[in-house]
N, C-alpha and C positions, 0 to 999 in steps of 0.2 A: 589514408583517401579513405576504407574500404569503413570503415567505423564512423570518419565526420559523413559521408554521403546516404549511410544509416539514420543517422542521427538526424538528417537533415530531410531524411524522410520521414521519419518517425513525425516532426514535430507540421511537418504540411499537411501528413493525413488528419493527425489531430485538429490543426487548423478547421481542416478541410470538414469534418467532423464536425466540428463544434459552431461552424456557421452553419450547417443544415439544421441541428439543434434550435440555434437563435430565429430561424425560421419557422417555427411551430414555436410562436405564442402565445396559443392557446395552451399550451399546459405553461408557462412558465406563469411564474407567481413573485410577484412584486412585491414590496410591501406595502400593507395594508392601512398600519395603526399611525398615521401621521397627522401630528397634531391639529390640523386646520378638517383634516375631516373625521377624526371625531368630532368636536367641537359643530361642525355643518352639523353630522348625523344626531349627534346626542342633543343641541335643541331642538331638533326637527319632534325627537320621540319623545320630549317636555314637554313640548307645545300639544301634539297630540295628545298627550296623556288629561287635556286640559276639554271641557266644555265650551262648542262658541256653538252662536247661534246662525249658524251653516243654513245657507239658502238654498235650494234645489234638494235633488234628491244623494246630492254626497254632504253625507253627515258626520264625516269623522272620521268614523269605520271601516276596517276592511280592507277591502283592494282599493277604496278611492279616500281613504284615509289622508293620504300625503298632496292627490290633485285637489281635494278639501282646505289644507292651510294654502296650498301657494294660491288660489283660485279669489281665495278671504282675507280681503286687506288686515282686519285687525289679526289672522293669527301671524298670515306671515310677517304682519308685522313685530309680532313679538316674538318669534324667530330671526325676526334682525335684531331686534335689544338683550336677544338672548346671545348670541355671537359677538355683540358689540359690548358684553360684559368680558369675554377673553382678549377681545382684538381694538386697536382705536379705527372709532366706526369709519366706515369709508374710505381706507388704508388699503393696501397691496393684499396683504394675510385675511382683514376682512373680506375683501369683494373675493377673495375664495376660494375662503371657507363658505362663504354663501352660496356660492355658485355650484361646492359640490353637494350644495344640501338641498341644490333646485333638480340637482338627477334625478330625484327620485319623483320629480313632477313630470306629466306627458309635454308640456308644454315649451315650446319653445325657445320663448321669450322670457320664462320663470326668473331665471337668476337676475334680467334686468327690475323687473316687476315690483319681484322681493326686495330688491337694495332700494329701489326709492319709495317704500314705505318705514322707509326708516323715519326721517325727518318726522314723517305725522304722527309715527309712533311713538318719538319724545314727545310729544304735545299733549297726546290724550292716552299716554297708558296709565293703567289702573293697578295698585301695588296685592299684589298679594297677600299681604297682610288685613288687609283690610275687607276681603271676602273670603266664604269659606268655601274651600278648592269642587270639593265633591257636590254642593248644591246647588251648581253658581253654573249658568250658561253665559257666557262673556257676550261681548257683545262692542266691546271696546282692547285694543290694543292691551297684553300683560308687561310687565316690565321683570321679566324673567334673569334673578340674579346669578351668579354660578351657584350658589348654596343653593335655589332651587330647583337647579340641573345636578338632580342627582344619578339620572345616565350618563352623564360625560366619563363618572368614576368605571362605570361598568363597562361601558363600551372601549375607553383607555383600557382597560387591565385585560379583554376579551381580547385585542387585536396584538396588545405586549406579547400574550401568553401564544399567539402563534404568528406575530415576526421574531423575535426574539432565539427561539432557539433555530430558528433558519441563518439568522448572522450568528449566533453561539459558534453553530457548526462550523462554521469558517477557521475557528480558532484552534480546529484540529490539524487544518492543512497548514495554519501559521506555527502549531507548534512542529509538524516533521521538517515542516520547513527550516528552521532554525537550525535544526536536530541537523540535516543535510546542508549545510552551509559550514557548520561548525566543523564538522567531516572535509568537506569539499578543502576547508582554509587550513585544515592540515597534514591533506593530503596534499594541496600545493607545495608548503613546506618539504615534506618529504621527494616529489618529483625536483623541487630544485635544489635541494640538498643543504635544504635549512637550517636542518636538525640539531646539528651540534650548535648553533646559536637559541636556544632554548632547548639547550639538556640541562634543567633548572635539578635539585635535587627534589622538590616539588613533582614535576612534571615526569622524572623519574617513578616517583611512590607512586603516584596515577596511573600510570602507561603497568604497575608491577602487579597493581594489588585493585584496579578496576577496570579501566580499559583492555587487559589480557585476558585475567584468567579466568575460567568456570566461575558459575553459583558457586557452588559447593563444594563437589569435587574434582578430581580433574578432567573428569568425565564433560566433553562437551562435543566432539562428533559422535563419539560410544554412544547408546542407548542406554540412558539410566532404568533401570528394571523394577517396578516394585509389585505384590503380591506373587512373582513369577510370570504375570502375563503380563503389566501395566505398562509399557515403557514410553517413555518420553525424551526427548534432547533439552538436553539446558542449556540456556542461551549460557551467554558471557555474563560478565557481574555489569557490564559498559548497559549492553543489549536489557537485563534488568532494570537498570535502576531511569535507561528510558521507557522503560515497558511501567511500572511505578510510579513516573512523574505523566505519561499519558493514562493511567488509571487513575489518576489524582485531578487530571482535567475531568475528566469524563464526569469524577464523580462531582467535583467542584459548578459544573454546566449542568447536569443535572438537578443541583439542590440550590441553587443560590435565587435571591430575586425573587420569589414567587408575590405576583400584586391579586394575593385575591379579593376581589367587589361582593360583599354578598349585595344579589339584588333582587336576584329572580330566585334564588334556589339557597341551599344551606351552607354552609361554611363546607362542613367535608365535605358534602357533593362536587363545591365550588375547586374546592381544593384536590379530592380523585382529578377532573376533569383538565384541570389546570398540571398536575405533572405527566398526567395521559398524553398529552396534547405535544409537554414539555419535550420529553424522552421518545415519544414520535420521530418527531422532526431530526430530534441528533440521531436514532437511530437513520435514517435516511440521509442523514451528514456525510455517514462514516461508509456507506456502499461502493458511492467514486472511490474513497480513499482505497478501501480494500482491495478493490479491481486493481487499482493505478500498480500497491503494490506486487503485485502478484506475477504483474505482465514482463515474460519478458523482456520483450525490447524497452525494457526501462530504462531513460535515459539519464534514470539517476545513479545507475552503478556507472557509466560513457563519465560523467561529470564528477562523480563525489570519490566515485572507492568502495563505495560503500556496495560488498558483493554477497551477491543475491540471496543469499543463506540466511544471510538478516532481511534483507528488507519481507522475506518470506515469515521471520518469528515476528516481524513488523505486523505483519495480514493476518497470522492469526490472532493476535492480540486484539487487534483492532475488529473480525470478524469474530468475536468471544463479547464486544464490548456492542458493537450493535446485535448484538442476540439478548446482550444484558437489558438493556434501551427497552428493544422491542417487548421483551417478556415483561417488564414495570408497566410498558402503554398499555397491555392486557390487561394486567391484572387492576387497575387505576382504572381505565372504563369499566373493568366488570364490578368493580368497586361503588363505581360511581351511578350504575346502573338499578346493580342493588338498592342504593342510596335512595332514587330512586322509583325504586318497585317498578321497573318495565324493562326489566335484565330478556322475560319469556321476547317480549315487543324484540329490540334492538336486535335477537339472534335472527328473527329476523330478515334482515334486513344485508341484502349481500354486501355490502359496503364491511360488514362486521363480520362477515362467513368466509372473507379473504386475506380479511386481516388475521383471522385466525389459518387459515390456511398456509400462509405464509410463514405465520411466528411459527407453527410444525414445522415448517422444510426449515426452517433458519435455524432449529435445535437440531434436526436432522443431518442437518451439514457442518456441524461445529461435531455433533457426536461424531458421524461419518470420519470425520477429517483428523482423528486422532492415530500416534503415530504408531498404534497393533495394527490400523487397516493398512496404511502404510504403507507398511513394511510387508506386510502378507500380499499382498497384489496390489502393488503401483497404478498398474497402467486398467485394472478395476478402477480401484476407489479414483483415479482423475475422470475418465469416463462417467461414472458416478456423479462424482463431485460437478462438472461440467451441466450436465442434466436437470439434478436440484437446483443449481445454481441458476439458471434460467428460466425453471420452474415457478420460484424465490422473486425473480424478476416480476413475472407475470404476475404469481401474488397481489406483491407490491402494488405492480399497476392499477393493476382493478379496485382493489384496497382505494387508491385513495383520487380513482382517473373521475370521480367527482370535486372531487377538494384542494383541488392543483398541487403543488411541491415534487409534481415529476420531472420536472428537471433535472433533478441530482437521478432519478433511474435513466434519463436522456443521457445523460453523462456519461453513465458508468456503464453503458450500452454503447458508446462512440470511445471511450474506451477499450473496450473487447476487442470490439468491430475491428480498431484500429492495429491491435495486437494483433491478430490475427491475418487481416493484411497484408502485417508488416512480412510477419514470417510468410506468406505467400510469395512478397517483393522480395527477400530475400534467397529461399530455393530456385526464385526463377532467375537472380543472375549470376547464381554461381550454376543453373542448369543441371537434369537433368543427370549425371556421368554415369558409363562404365564401370561400376568397381571391381578389382578384383579382393578374389576371396581369400586368403593361403593359411599355414598355419606358416607361426613364426619360428622359422629353422628349428625343425622338429618338438617343437613343443605342444603340444598338442592339447596344453592349457592352457592357451593363448596362441587369437591369428591374428592377423592384419587383413584391415581393408586400404585395398591403396587406389587413390582417387586423383586423375587427371587432372592438373589442374590451370589456366591459362595464362591467373593473376599469380604471379611470383611473389605477391605482397600481401597473398592474401591473409595466412597464418601468420600472427605474432607471438610473440613468449607470453603467456597468460590467456591463451586462447581455446576456447572451444567448439564446437559446435555441437546441431541436432542432428541424427541420420534419420534419416527416413528407409526401411531397406521394402524393395519392390517386391513382397510376395505374399504370396493369400497369405500367409500368419499373420502379422500384423502388420501390412503397409501405411495404415491410417497412426503407428508407435511412433513416437521419439523419445528418443534417447542419447544426453549428453555422452559429447567423449573429446579427449586432448588431441591438439591439432598439432602434428611434428612435421616439418621439410627435413625429408631425410636425407643427408648426403647420398648416402645408398641407393634414393631413387632419385632422381634429380628431376624435376617437372611434376613430382605428385607429392602428394597428402600422404601420410601415412595414420592411421588410426589401429592403434595397437590395443582389442577389446580382451579381458580374462572372459567367458561366460559364468555367468548365474544365474539368471531364468528367466522366463518366458522369450522374443525374439533375439538374442544370444546364443540362447540353449539352442534355439530351431537352428540355426548358423552354423553351431558348431557339429551339429548330429549330418546338415547336407554336406557339409566338409567332411568329416567321416567317412564319406562314400564315393564322394570328389575327385576329395586332396584340393581340389584347385578350383574355384567357381567364378563366374561373372551377375553378378549384375546391377541390376539399375538400383541407386540410392540417388535421393531426394538430400540436401545438404545444408541446412537453416543455421545461417553463422555470418561470419566469425559474432563470437560473445565472449565476455571476459574483461579483464583490467591488466595491464601491464608493470609490474612492479617495479620501480627505479633503481635494482641494485647496485649498477652500475657507481651510484653516487655513495656505495656505505666502499671503505676500508675494507672488512671483513664480509665474506658472503660466505655463508652454510648451506648448500645444498643438502636437505636428506631424504632423503625415495626407502620406500620399503614397497617389493614388492612388482604389483603391473601399476606404482604411483609413476614408475619413472617419469614418462616422455615428459609429462609438462613441466621437467625440471629439466629436462636435457637440450629442453625450446632453452629459455632460461640461458644453461650452460651455454648452449654453440653460441645465442648473442651475447652473450661476456668476453666468447674469445676471440668472435668479432669484432670487440670496440678495442678502439687504443688505452683506452683505463685501464683492459687489462695487466699491463704493465707495470700500476703501483696496485694491486686490488692482490688478498689472497684468499682466492676462490678454492671451496674445496665440497665436492659431491662425494656422498655420503649414503651408500644405496643397499640396503640388507633384504638381499634373498633367499631363500630356502635353499637353492641350485644351482649348479650351472646351467641347466637351460633355459633360466631368467637373461643370463645374460649373455648369450648365443643370440636370442632373438632383437638385443642394441648391441648389438658387440663392434659393426662399425661406425655407429655413430660413440658407440665410448670410446672406443680409439678416436675420431675425431678430435674430440673435448679431452680428454688426454694429454694430446698436444701443450696445451695453454693453464688448463686447471689440474689440481692433484685429484685421483678417482679412489678414494676407498668402499673397494666393495667385500661387505660381509655375509660370507657363506653359515646357514645356521643347520645346516646337515653335509657332511662333509664324511668323505671315506677315503681311498687310496685309490681311485681314477680321482676322485677331483680332485687330491693334490697334485698327482701327475699334471695334469691340465692344467692350471694354476700356476706351478712353474712356468710349463711354456711359454701361458700368457704376458708373464713377470716379462721372460728375454726377452719378449716381440715390443712391448709397452713401459718404459722406463716410470712413464710415471699412474702408471693402475696398479695398485695393492691390493690383496686378496691375505685377509683374516679369516677365523675361521669363530663363529660365536655370535653378542649382539654386540654392536656397539655401544663406549659408556659414553651417553651422550651428554652424561651430566660432569663431567673431566671435558670432554670436546668440548661443551658451550660455556663453561667458564671458564677454560683456557682462551678460546678465543673474543671472550668479550672485555675482555687485557685491551683487546686496541678504541679504537679513538670512536669505529662507528660497527656496527657489526650485522648483517642483513640475516636470519635464518629464515631460510623457505622449507615448509615441509606438503609431503604428498605419500600418501599409501596409508596402508592399514590405520581406523579411526581408533583405538587404541597408540599406534602410537605417534601421531600427528597429537593426540591429547599431551601423550609423554613429552613430546615440544614445546609446546605451550607452556607445560607447566613450568619446563627447566628456560625457556627465553623469558617466564614472568620474575621467574627469581633472580636471572639473573638482568634483565633490565632492572635492578635498583642496586643490587650489590656491585655491577659495574660503576664508574665516571663516566664512561664511555657511553655512546646512545647505542642501544637492542633493539633492534623491532623483529615483530614475528610477518611474515606475511606468509600464509596459509590460503593451498591451492588445491587443496580437499573443500568440495563443499556439498554437504549434506540437510534433506530439508526431510 
């Protein structure tokens, strides 16, 4: 219910903000290249290029040019004959085109007057073939044919190159809509337990070789390092395939169907301008998408089961293509200005200056987002990333303020603000609680955060929340932690933390002084996605070190279900010493009533062996072993069943090993094998 309420609030917020955007019609850019408009304007321009014996001071030139045409019957009749060469005279579209042409005139009744001239023009019109155009002052209507209307091709081409990129940009959203819909379909099959009906050899091969394994080596959550300093997180093969298809889509949309109509400029300069316009608008079209993919309150995860770490992978590549289009846009306009020999003049234009600023900021954002910098100081990276992104949006705004297409930026701002507002709503709904921080049963390498809760259904298996610790050190920071409703602490949420750097290390130092401290904590959540482990015959929960809480939540949930009598559930936990076990002894004891628990201790001495003997006498379903588990054999044996779910959480190298072994078992087994990875890194 909590998740459904949050999703409803997200939708309501976005719709509210989009209504706000819709009210700003001044900034909204509608399609301009409709044929009837192109015909009307081009006919007006073509007739304007001829010389008529205009009466009065309006000589058909300068700012009074269109008024002169509208008020001089032979000229306005020529416009009507030109439009009639495209549409049936006096038909609906003919009148529509004439009405658009009349908008360039100041007279309110210009449309009626120009249309009324058509019948008269057909009787007295002269052919351009009979007169030298440049030397004739026309006093009669001119029969302007399609072939005579040289302006039509140019105007159609010009507006096409402004309209189509806006339409092309929607293909990005259609692409990911298809991707997420397919993912949602297979996720639904899994949730309903229908996977065995689709366990064909082709599906098993796809899961084994495409959807599950990492790109090259087994590294996925473990950073791959090159040149000793450059690190990166490799996507899975399926993520890579989607990235490749997305990249191909970007290339196609940037390269297809350029309508280069040489009318006033050279072919090279016209092509450069068309490329610049196309890539600039494609770049704008990607901005809302990259913000949508980066938001925590992402309804995509709830509806489709796509993990947040995967959305961040797509966010990174969307950002890169946004920047690539922006660079091509800048280069193409630079080439155009060099060909036109007005580069120095163009650089004085604020529109150009803001474009340069926005492009440079986009490059800095992509460079600053490298894994090397994120892993060194994530909070610093995040704050700087947000500031640079805001500056980038401002640069884009002023770059196109007089041109339009600002709806892309307004929607981007709506998505960003909606995400932030919903974060505040989540914190407000949970309330600012006084949490108790304490060492985890004598283990000073880990500590607990015990949070009182009013709603006992707040957390669910697989859920996590971002915690804000109200300290001067970093109350603005938030970090994701797994939520566990502990049997040992009824009415409380328990978060177990292994300190790393930053705020968690600061809290550990505070605990070293007072042993137990009370602190106000804001809770933003819950996030996450429940894996349907109850649908599988065999379940393997493989944890390492502090990665146990999430799997414990699933184990407790499975133990409370009636389906547990038909399942074979195993919890395998790898720890360095028994201090880690003491942190979760109560929960493990409860879990061991219904499932088998194997604990592997990698550092064993005589004291550890004595303690293990005592524990095993009191709990029959808990088995301690020294060393590391033979995961290959264990997964291979379990995969012989009709269906096997493997869930892992722990050190990245261990999770990557489980991923690799699971992908092998998916093809070798005749049953269904699925992997659920609780560890998310980005």
